N, C-alpha and C positions, 0 to 999 in steps of 0.2 A: 504494500500500500504506500502511496506517495502523497505528499502535499499537492493539492490541486488548485492552481490559480485560475481566476476567471470570474465572471459575473454569475452568482448563484440565483436560482429561482426556488425559494423556500417551499412554495406550494407543490413543487414536483418531488420533494423529498418525502420519504415515508413519515407518517405522523410521529413515530417514536424518535426520529432524528431531527425534527424541526427545531426543537429548543437549542440545538447545537449549530444550526445553520447560519452562516454569515450572509451578508448581502453580496460580498465580493471577497476575493483573496488575491494577494500580490506576493511576488517573490521577496520584496523588501519595502520598507517604509517609504523610501523616497520615490517609489513608483506610483504611490497613491496620488491621483490627480486632485490637487487642492482647489483649483479654479472651478472644476466641474462640481465638486461638493458644495462650494460656496454658492454657485449659481442655483443649486438644488435646494437652497435654504438652510444648509447646515452652518451652525455658528459656534458650536462647542465641540472640541475634540478631547476625548478621554483617552489617555495613553498608558498602556502597560509599560513597565520599565525593562525588566530582565529579558533578554533575547528578543525584545521588540525595538527598544531604543539603543541598548548597549548590551554587550556580552555579560553573562552571569558573573557577578562579583567585581566587574570592571567599572571604571569611571571615566574612561577615555572614549570619546564618541567619534565615529567616522564623520568625515567632513560632509558627506552626502546627507547624513541625519541632521547635522547642524544647519545645513542649507535649507532643508525641507522645513525645519522648525521656524527658521527666519522667514521663509516665504509664507508660512501659515500665519505668523504674527502680522506680516505686512498686509495680508488680505483681510485682517480684522478678526480672525478666529480667536476665541478664548481657548486656552489649553489647560489641562489638569492631569497630573499623574495619579493613577490609581494603582497601588502596589500592595502585594502581600509580603513584601520584603521583610525579613526578620531583623535586619541590621538597620535600625532607624538612623544612626549618624550618617551612614552612606547615603540613604535616601534623602536626607536633608541636604547633604553636599550636592547631590545630583540636582535637586530642586533649585538650589541657589545658583549653581553653575549655568543651568538652562534658563533661569528666571521664569520657572513654571511652578505654580503652587501644587501641593500634593495632598492626597488623602490616604490614610492607612487605617482601616477599621477591620470589620469582620472579613475573613478570607473570602475572596471570590470562589464560587459563584453566588455568594450572598448578594442580595439587591441593595444592601444598605449603603455601600460606598457610592453606587450609581445614583441613588436617590439623594444622598448628601450632596453630590456634585451638582445635580440639577437645581437643588435648593440654593447652593452656594453661588451659582452663577445666574440664578433666576432664568433657567433655560427649560424649554419644553422637550420631552423625549424625542419628538419628531424633528427637532433641529439639532440633535446631538448624535455623535458617532463615537463608538468605542473601537479602539485599534489594539489588537493584541495577538500573541502567537499561540495561545492555547484555547482549544475548543471547549474544554471542560471547565475552564475558569473564566477567561475573558469573554468569550462569545456567549456561553450559557448565561453568565451573570447579566450581561447586557440585554439579552433577549428576555430574561425574567423581569427586567426593569422597563421593558418596552422601548429600549434603545437599539437602533440598528448597529451592527458590528461588522468590522472588517478584519479579516484574518490575514496575518503576514507570516511568511515562513521564518522560523526561528533563525537568529543570526548564527548561532553556534550549537553543536550537539552537546556541549558541556553545560550541565545544569544540575540542580538539586537532585539527589539520587531518588527521592520520593517522587519527584515529577517524572523522572525518566522511567522508573519502574511502575509507576501508578498511572498518572494522567496520560502519558504517551502511549502506554499499552492500550488503554481503553480508547484512546483517540484513533488508533489504527482501525478499530471496528466501526467507529462512528464515521470515519472517512468513507468506508465502503458503502454505507447508506447514503451519504451525502453526494456520492457520485451521480445519483439519479437526478440531482438538482443542478448538475453542472455538465452540459452537453460536451464541452470541449475540455479535454484533459491534457495538461502539459506534463512532460516527462522531466523529472529531476533525478539526480543521483540518489540512490538509496543509501542513507547513512549507516545502515546496518551491515552492508557488505554482501548481502544476499544477491544472487543473480537476478537481473531485471525480470526474467520470465518466471521466476519462482514466486507464487502467490503466498500470502500469509497463511492461508489454510493448508497449502501443501507443505510449507515449512513446519507448521505445527504437527501435521500428520507424520512427517519424517522424524520430528523430534520425539514423538510418542513411540515410533518404531525403534528408534535408537535407544530410548529409555527401556523398552521391553528387552532389547538385546543385552543392555547393561545389567538388567535384573538377572537374566539367564547366566551371564558371565559371573556376576557376584555370587549367586546361589550355587552355581556349578563348582566354582573354585573352592568356596567354603566347604560344601559337602564333600567334594573330592578329597581335599586335604585333611579336614578335621575328622570325617567319619569313615572314609573308605580307603585311605592310604595307610598301609600297615608296615611296620618295621619290627622284626622279631616277634611277630604274632600280635602286636598291639597297634592300635590306631595312633596316628600322630597326635590326635586330640588328647588321648590318654597319656601318651609319653610327655607331651608338653605340659599338660595339667599337673602331672606328678612332679615335674621339675619345678614348676612355679610354686606348688604347695610346699616343696621341700626347701627351696632357696629364698622365696619371697612370700612367706605366708601372710604377711600384713597386707599384701595386695588383694588377696581374695577373702580375707577374714570377714565373716558376717553375711556373705552372699553366695559364694560358690559351694554348692552342696556336695559336689564330687569333683574328681580330677578333670573329666572332660569339660565340665562347666567352667572350671578355672581357666581353661585355655581358649574359651570362646572369643574374648576380645582380641587375642593375638591373631587368630585366623580371620576374624571378621575385618580387622584392619587391612590385612593383605587382600582379601576378596573385594572389599569396598574400593580400595585403591585401584584394583584391576578394572572394576566396573566404571569408575570415574575416568580412567584412561581410555577405555573403550568408548564411553560417551563423548569425551573430548575429541577423539580422532574422527569419529563418524559424523558428529554434529558439525565439526569444523569443515570437513571436506564435502559431506553430502547434504546436510540440512541447510547450511549457510553458504556453501560454495566458496570457501576461502582457500586459496592455493599458495599465497605468498608465505614466506617463513620469517619475515622481519619481526613481526609482533607476536610470534607463536608463544614465547615464554610468558609474556604478559597476559596473553589470552588464556593460557593454562591456569595461571594464578587466579585470574578472575573467575574462570569456570569452576575451579575448586571452591572458591569463596561462596559463589552462588549456591553450589550443592551443599556446602556445610550449613549455610543459613536455611536452605530448604529442608535438610534433615532435622534441624532444630525446630523449624516451623511445624513439621509433621508431628514431632513428639508433643509439642505444645497444643496443637489442635486436638489430637487424640485425647490428651490428658484433660482438656477442658470439656470436650463433648461426652466423654465416657460417663461423666457424673451428671450430665444435664439432659441427655437424650432420653425420651420416654419410651425406651425399648428395653428388652431384656436378653440375656444370654448371648449366644453367638451372633444373633441378628444385630444386636447393638454394637458389638465389636466390629463386625463386618461393615456396618453403616458408617461408623466413626472413621475407620481406616479408609473407606472409599471417599468420604468427604475430604479428609486430609490429603489423600493422594491426588485428588482433582485440583485442590487449591495449590498444592506444592508443584504440580505439573505446570500450571499457569505461571507460578512464580519462577520456576527454573527456566521455562521458555522465555519469559520476558527478560529475566536477568541475562540469559545467554545471548539473546538477540540484540538487546539494547545496550549491554555493557560488555560482556565477556568477548563477543565477536564483532563489536562495532568497528567501523572504519575510523582511523584517526582523522 
């Protein structure tokens, strides 16, 4: 899925996607035609900050942005920054440097900041436009307040991790619905590095297939080493467990009921590592189509981090659900594990696509 520039026709979008539909989309802020907006009766411009006016965490503006702001002021537009920025001192410096007032209140997509801006500038919704780079915050919030919104392509892929793995993932699905409201689709480089012809649905399907193969690798290596490989008539699980109980009894005190149980973590670490390596190789080459080797080490570290967080999330979800779901016995356990697996699959896919295997 790509960012899609052009003039949108909200009535053509499915009803479920209309709250996220802008009136137009542009590659960059300076491409937005100010004169045309002024002729159409627009007088107040509400501007997002990060990745709309300036790169995330930065305070140095491109000259094209400064020229566009100067032109807007010269035409008589009133401007106001609406930001969810957590660092108030930076926002204040940006406001001062641009000579544009700002509002920071409830996080978008709450209507509150938009309504405050209308009151502050004594403006009507129909003469106001919101400009931002996020469908789920900037555009949705504006539509909720009755204000038309323009969507711009983000300046940089570097942004808050919660935005990247939350809003941007959901945004991919919303864009698919919005395509019906935009007859002309422009092609932009895919920042994730996946081949242009590979759809999001196909990537997710391949990701699930690779996940299943990693499960087989993990389970097969663990069972093969721990339970079925024998030395002098004893399984490796028994031999390793006896050695651990004899040399490091404090490691297994209180939870290992027998020798094979004591060695479970050792073999599980080995099998899990093999499963992660399998997932990394096939997702990198097959799911996301990455062939260069320059960033492979960093990609592997990120992929491991995503999977570690995913495993922790799985444990947390099962732990929470197991005592709250109104089911009993094996049905409850199966339901909790299925819900956790589904959520973690989405997390791992999003983390892999938008972070681990993203293009620089």
